[in-house]
C-alpha positions in Angstrom: 73.2 71.0 -12.5 76.5 70.3 -14.4 74.8 71.5 -17.8 73.5 74.6 -16.1 76.7 75.6 -15.0 78.3 74.9 -18.2 75.8 77.2 -20.2 76.0 79.8 -17.8 79.8 80.0 -17.6 79.7 79.8 -21.6 77.5 82.6 -21.6 79.5 84.8 -19.5 82.7 84.2 -21.1 81.1 85.1 -24.3 78.1 87.0 -24.2 77.6 87.3 -28.1 77.3 83.6 -28.4 74.0 82.2 -29.4 71.9 79.1 -28.4 72.9 77.0 -31.3 76.9 77.4 -31.0 76.3 76.9 -27.4 74.5 73.6 -27.8 76.9 72.3 -30.3 80.0 73.1 -28.1 78.6 71.6 -25.2 76.9 68.7 -26.9 73.4 69.4 -25.3 70.3 69.5 -27.1 69.2 73.1 -28.5 65.7 73.1 -26.4 67.8 72.1 -23.1 70.0 75.0 -23.7 67.1 77.4 -24.3 65.4 76.2 -21.3 68.4 76.5 -19.1 68.8 79.9 -20.5 65.2 80.8 -19.7 65.6 79.5 -16.3 68.6 81.6 -15.8 66.5 84.6 -16.6 69.0 85.5 -19.2 67.6 87.7 -22.0 69.0 88.6 -25.5 69.4 92.1 -26.2 69.7 93.4 -29.8 71.2 96.7 -30.8 72.2 98.7 -33.8 76.1 98.9 -33.8 77.2 101.8 -35.7 80.1 100.3 -37.7 77.1 98.6 -39.3 75.2 101.4 -40.4 75.8 103.2 -43.6 76.6 106.7 -44.2 73.1 108.0 -44.9 72.0 105.8 -41.3 74.6 107.5 -39.6 73.7 111.1 -40.8 70.2 110.7 -39.9 71.2 109.6 -36.5 73.3 112.8 -36.0 70.6 115.0 -37.4 68.0 113.6 -34.9 70.4 113.7 -31.9 71.4 117.2 -32.7 67.4 118.3 -33.3 66.7 116.6 -30.0 69.5 118.3 -28.1 68.7 121.8 -29.6 65.2 121.2 -28.6 66.1 120.3 -25.1 68.2 123.6 -24.9 65.2 125.6 -25.5 62.8 123.9 -23.2 63.9 121.5 -20.6 60.4 119.8 -20.4 60.4 118.6 -23.8 61.8 115.3 -22.7 58.7 114.7 -20.4 56.7 114.8 -23.4 58.5 112.3 -25.4 57.3 108.7 -25.2 59.8 105.7 -26.4 58.9 102.6 -27.7 60.9 99.7 -29.4 63.2 101.6 -32.0 60.4 104.4 -32.5 60.2 107.6 -31.0 56.9 109.3 -30.9 56.3 112.9 -29.6 53.1 113.4 -27.5 50.9 116.3 -28.4 47.8 117.0 -26.7 46.0 119.5 -28.7 43.6 121.8 -27.0 40.0 121.6 -28.0 38.1 124.6 -29.5 36.6 125.5 -26.2 40.0 125.3 -24.4 41.9 127.4 -27.0 38.9 130.0 -26.8 39.6 130.6 -23.1 
């Protein structure tokens, strides 16, 4: 129970700390720290930090965001047809069949 509290407190004090530094600092086996974190239902979250992006990547983000905002201003329902996944945007398009387009 003491190890669980120590791991939990350490993660709360530094949310960017990894499992290995935690295990080394608390002198607990890596696998034990992994199980404690799993049992506490704490998940890692990866994210792109804008400061780590190069100029082209930043420009591409601005262009994509501007395009989405412009499209949203023209058609507010546009976002209802966008499906998001892990770091990928896919525009949902349901083409009409030949019979539907003839009607």
